[in-house]
N, C-alpha and C positions, 0 to 999 in steps of 0.2 A: 387624333390628328396624325396624318401620314408623315413618314420620315422626310419626304420631299418638302411638304409644307413647313415642317418644323425647321428644316435647314434654312429655308428662306427667311425665317424669323429669328435665326439664332445669332444675330448681331448683338453687340454689347448693349446698345440702347434698349432693345427689347428685353434682354435678360435683366437689365437694371430695373425696368418697370415691373418685371415679374417679382424680383427680389423685394422691391418696394412694397408691392401689394401683399407679399407674405409678411413683411415686417409689421404691417398694420393688423396682423392677426392677434397681436398681443405681446407681452413682455417675453424675453428669452431669445429673441432673434434680432440680430443687429448686423446686417451685412457690412455696415460702415466700419466695423472693427476689423474686417478683412481676415479674422481668425476663423475662417470657414473652410473646411475640407470638401472639395468638389470632385465627384466622380460620376461616370455614366454607366448605366445598366442597360445594355442593348436588349437583354432578354425580357425586360419588364419585370414587374413584381406582382405575384398573384395574391399574396397575403402577408401580413405582418404578425400573424399568429404562430408562435413556435411549434404548435401541433402540426403545422404543415410545412416546416422548414426542411423540405426535401432537396430543393435545387439551390445552387450557389447564389442565384439572384435573390432568393428569400433568406438564405442563411446569413448573408453578410449584414443586412440591416437588422435582422433579428438579434444577431450577436452584439449589436450596439445597445439594444433596448432591454435585453433580458440577461439574467444570470442563472446559473445552476449551482449545484452543490460544489462542484469542482471545475477546474479549467485546465487547459493545456498551455504550457509555455512553448517557446520557439523550438525547443528540442523534443517536443511531444511528451514531456514528463508531466504527470498529473500533479497539479498544485491546488492548494486551498482556494475557495472562492467564498460562497456563503457558508460553507462548512469550514470552520477554522481548523479542524483536525478530525481524524477518524481512526477506527480500529477494525481489523478484519479477523474473524475468529480463526483458530488453527485449522478447522476443516474447510475454510474458504466459503462457508455457507451464510455467514452473517456479517453485515457491514453496519457499524454503528457510527453515525455522524453527529458531531457536536457543532451546532450552528453559532455563528456570530449573533450578538444581540443588538447590533447597530445598523442592520440592513432594513431599509424601508422601501415600500412600493412608491412609485412616482405619485406625486400629488395629483388627485383627480376627484371629480365631483361624486364618485361612488362612495367615498369615505365621508363619515359624518362631519369631520372638520375640514374636508377638502384637502387635507394634508395626507401624505402617504403613511399608512400604519406599518408597524414593525412586522417583519416576516417571521413566522414560526414554523415548527415542524409539521403542523397540520396543513399548512399551505402546500408543502411538498406532497403530502399524501393526497390531497385533493388534486393537485396538478398531475401526479402520476396516474391516478385512477381515471382522470379525464382522458389521458392519452390512451389508456387501455379500453375505454368505453367504445364499443362498436359504433354508437351513435355519433361520436366525434369523427370517426373515419380518418384517424391520423395515420399517415404513412410511417410514423415512428413507433407504432404499437408493438412491433416485433421486439423492441428492446427489452420489454418486460416478459418475453417468452421464458426467460431464465428464472423468474421469481417464483417463490412457493405458491402453489395453487390451492392446496387443501384448506378447508375451513379451520382446522385445528391449529395451523401455523399461518398466521396472517402474513402477507407479503410485506406490508409496511405497517409500522405502528410507532407512536411517539410515547416515550417514557415521561417527557415533560415538554415545555414549549421549545426548548433548545436542543433536544436529543431525538434523532430520527434513526430508526432501525429498519434495515431492508434484509429480508431473508430470501435466499435462493433455494431452488429445489435440488440443485446439484452444483458442484463447484464450476466456476467459469472465470478464469483469471482475467480476461479482458473486460470484465463487467465495469470495473472502476473507470476505465478510460471511456466506456460508452456513456457514462453519466456526465461527461463533458460535452455531449452532443446538444445542440440547441433545442432539440425536441423536448428534452427533460428540464427545461427552464421552469422556474417557479412563476405561477400566475395567481392573481387574487380572485378568489371565488366571487367577490362582490362585482368585479368588472365583467366576469363571464356571465353572471346572472343578469346584469343590467343590459349589456350590449349584445349578448347572444352572438349571432353570426357576424354582427358588425364589429366584434372584437378584432377581426382581421384588419380593420381600418381605424380602430381606436384602441391600440395596444397600451396596456399598463404593465410595466415591468419594474425592474430594480436596477437596470443597467446604467452605464455612464452617460447615456443620451436618452432623452425623452421624445416621444412623438409630438410633432408640432403641426405639420401640414402635409397633405398628400392629394395632389391632383393626378389621378391615375393616368399614366402614359405621358405625363409632362414633368412633374417635379415632386420629390419627397424631401421634406426637411425634418431633421432631428436636431434638438437643441440640448445644450449642456444640462446635466442633472446636478444642481447645486448641492444636493445632499448625498452624493455618491460616497460609498464607504471606503473605497480603496485609495491609498496614497502612494507616492513614490518620493523618497528622500524628504519625508514630512510635508510634501506638497500634495494637495488634493487632486485626484484625477476626476475628469479628464482635463487636458490642457486646452482643447479646442472649445470655441463657443458654439459651433454648430457643424452639422454635416449636411451637404446639399447633394442630392442624387438626381440626375437628369435621365431621360429615357430616349436617347437617340437610337433608333433601331439599326441605323447604318453605321457599321464600325469604322469605315473610312471617314465619315463625317465626325465621329467622336474623336478619332485620331487628329483630325485637323483642329478641333477645339482644344485638344491637349497641346498641340504644337503652338497654338496662339496664346497659350497660357490661361485658358478659360476652364481647364480641368487640371487637377493636381496629380492625377494618377490614372493609368490604364493598365489592364492586366491581360496577360496572354499574348499570343502571336497570331494575328490574322493575315491571311494571304494578301489582303488589300494594302497592307503597309509593311509587311515582313521585310522586303528588300529595301524599303526606304529607311528603316531604322537600323537594320543589322547588316554586317558584312557576312560573307559566306562562311566565315569562321565563327559566327555567332557572337561577335563583339558589337558594341554600340558604335555606330558610324561617328567619326571625329566631328562632324558638323553639329552633333547634338551634345558633345561633351560639356559644353559650358552651361547648358540649360536643363539637362536630363541626367538622372542617375538610374542605372539598371540594377535591379536586385534579382538574383536567381539562386535556386537551390533545387535538390530533388523534390519531385512531387509524387505523392502516393497515388499514381495513376498508371496502370499497366495496359498498354494497347496490344491486342492480340487477334489472331484468327482462331476460330474454334471448329472442331470436327464433331459431328454427332456420332458417338462411338458405337451405338447399338443398331445402326441402320445398315443392314447387310446388302440391301438392294436399293437402287434409285432408278426410277423410270422403267422398271421391269428387268433390269440387268444388274449384275454384281456391282457393288459399290467399291471401287478401288481404294477409297479412303478408309475402308473397314480394316485394311491391312496395316499393321503398325509400321512396317518397313516403308510403306508409301508415305505415311505421315512423317516419319523420321527423315526421309529423303527430301520432302518439301522443307522441313526445318533447316536442312543443310544447304539448300540450293540457291539461296540469295544472300547478298551482302548487306547486312543491316547497317553497318557503319557508313557505307556509301549512301544508303537510303536517307539516313539522318543528315548527312552532310549536304546532299543536293536538294532534298525536299523540305528540310526543316532548319536550314542554316545552322546546323550543329546544335540545335536546341533539343535536348533529350539524350538518352543513353541507349546504345544498341541493346536489344533484349536477348542477350546471349547467356544469361545466367539461370533464369527460371521465372516463375510467375510472381515471386515476391520482389517488389521493387526496391531500388535504392531509396534510402531515407528511413527504412525500418531497421531497428537494432538487429534483427535476425537475418538481414540480407547478407549473403555470403559471396563476396567478390572472387573467391577462389574456386567456386563450384560452377565452372563454365559448362553449360549444357550443349549449346550448338553454336558453332562458328561456321563461316562460309567454307564449304568443302565439297566442290562439285564432283570430284572423283568418288568420294565416299557416297554421295547421293546417288550417283549412277550405279554403283555397286548394289546399294540397297534396292533400287528400283528393279534391277536385273534379278535379284534374289526373289523379289515379289512376283516375278513372271512377266515383267514389262521392260525388257532390255531396250534402252534408248526410247522408252515410252511406247514401243510397239505393242499394239493390242490393248492399250489402256484407253478406256472411253474418256471423253472430256469430263472435266469437273467444273462445277459452277460455284463461284464465290459471290455471295450476296453482301452488299455494303451500302452505306449511305453515300450520296453524291459527293459530299465533302471529303471523302477518302478515296476518290477515284484515282488521284495521282499515285497514291500508294499501291492501289490494286493493279494499276497498269504497270508499275515498276516491277511488282512481283510476277505479274503475267509474263512480262518480257524475259525475266530471268528464269522462270520455269520452262520457257520455250527451249532454253539451252539444255534442259534435262530431258526434253521430249514430251513434256506434259502440256496438254492442250487445256488451258484454263479459261473458261468463259467468265464474264463479269456481268452481274445484274445489280442494278441500283434500285433502292426503294426508300421510303421515308423512315425516319427513326421509329415512329409509332408502329408502322407496319412490321418492321424488323423485330421490334420488341415482342409483338404479338406472335409472329411466326416462331421466334425462338422459344417462347413460353409454351407453344403448342408442338414443339419438336418437329418443325417442318423445314428446317434448314440444315442440310448435310454439311455445309461449309459456309461460315459466316465471319464477318469482322465484328469485333466487340471491344469494349474497354471495361476496366474495373477500377473505380475510384474508391479508396478506402472510406468506410463510414467511421472507423475508429482505428487508431494506430497500433494494430497488432496483426501479425502475419496470419493469424487464424481467420481474419476477415477475407483473405485471398484463398486460403486452403479449403474453406467451407464450400467453395464452388465445385469441389470434387468429392464431397462427401456423398455416399450413395443414398442416404436418407433425404438428401436435398434435391433429388430429381425435380426438374421443372415439370409442371407449373407450381409444385408445392414449395420449391426452393430455387436457389440460383445455380443449380448444376445443369447448365444448358447443354453440356457435352454428353451427359449421361455416363460420365466416367464412374466406374465401380471397381473397387479393389479392396478385398477384405483386410489386407495388411495395412493399407492406408487408413481404413476406418478404425482399426484397432489402435493405431498410433495416435489418431485424433483423440480418442477417449483417454489414452494415456497422457497426452499433453494437457488435456483439460483438468486433470487431477494433479498437475504439477505446478505448484506456486512459485518455485524457484525459476527465475527467468532464464538464466543460462542453460539449465537442463531442458526447459521447455523449448528454447530456441534450437537446441540440438535435435530434438524430436521433429520440430518443424522442418529442419533441413533434410532429415530422412524421408519425410512425407513428400517434400518437393522433388527429391531425387526420383521417387517412384512415379510421380506425375510426369516429369520430363522424359523418363525412359519410355513410358507408354505413349507420350505425345498426343494428348487430346487437344493441345493448343500449339500454336506457333506464336511465341512472344515476339512482337515487333520491336517495341521500345518502351523504356520507362520515361515518363514525361518529366518536365521541369516546371517549377513555378517560375514565372517570368513577370516581373513588375517594372514598369517605367514610372518614375516619380520626378516631378519638377524639383529643381534645385531650390532649397529653402524649406523643403518639407523634411522633417526628421522624426524618428521614432516610429516609423511605419513597420519596419521589420518584415520578416517573411517566415513561413513555416511549411513543412512538407504536406500539410493538409490544405494549404492555400486558404486558410482562415484569415479573414480581415478583422483586425482589432485596431480601433482608432483612439483608444483612451489615452495612449502615450504619445500621440502625434502632436508635434509643434509645427507652426508655420511662421517663417519670417519672410515677408514679401518685400 
């Protein structure tokens, strides 16, 4: 169904009929109780299998249906989940998890009694090996690149039903936080064997909500898991009866549904409603104060421009971006603070510090790398042999159309420096391909953290990670940086490791393979009467503590 036709049918009577038809599917869904959390997913959902939880649209519902060994709290600290506790060996190579004995898979016909059976350590071993299996083609298989590979030392083994051991081939301090990713949720072998590829639309997990109904492109319904194992103040979670997800592709239409009270939550800032909701100072407009609450905090997403560091020529002539002084001049030549104010209504933080975003413990607010300094930029450009930009050939920035306003702003400010910057736009898929093939001397990109450790950002500059083998799209290479990376990975003490990270970041910003534009913010708008939603720098959606009073 097209977005246009769905908008024509989105009146309350039609939605009521849809809800009524869903309620006839069986017990566990009762729209009449009104204790249902409703949100829209404009990007649609491709699968409910955690093995393919790559995009936020998939991660959010998967996080309601499944659990892993550990989970993150709102401060990004690793907390117990199915694992009640764990120990890490002194050499950082062995993780021993002790599982709860009261966690069950959701009731499903794959089990003999049609009731969910108890989760054990072998279930995790099966789930992990399934992710690693090339036949699964999981985009999360890389997580287990760090586990032991030789046959003498098994990567995973169970000493009993409630004890799981994971062995690494070398120390990797962020590994524990990676185990909180939805990819590594536990799944039952019985359901995978029975449903096969249809597990994507018939998920069986352990989470606070169970799968009930999915009409792709129209509606997804998850209902309360009555046997969920977590509690809060001696009250069983979750507090909601159900979660209802719609799929309006037009963000302005979903915003109107939110304003009418038909959705409880919208996330992010879209140009179609940016100025309607927010003042230029980034505050909620007074007209919405009685009905809407705005939640915001740093988001682990760094937006940047990248230079291909080893491309000496472009189009048969010398590439001016190969000179560090030119890259540094571009870093100094535009005002990031004004850019955030006028283009994003002050949502976000100017990228003047480095590649590591606000929200991570190792972020250093005192280590300012680049602030607007046109005189210094002119001096550097002159030292590079291009006084006032004279003799410097045009440079071309490649970006997606949705960042055209940012690119034009940068283009205008670089003109003051004498740099002729052209802009080319292309689709996200085409840009990803060209970046992977090292065909873009100058490009716009972003990096959203997979796990909350600065290593996840610094690995973009590790020489062994040159694309297409890894995410080093700039082909930055520095022996001292590589040495410090190895040193950091052998350091279990967080403050000491963070100090090493800052030395690495200083090297990167001095060489300027990137121009950091801004650090993003999580931005959530919630209807009054909804409580317990919270927020976190990973922009993870957790609904198990949400309450609604309508």
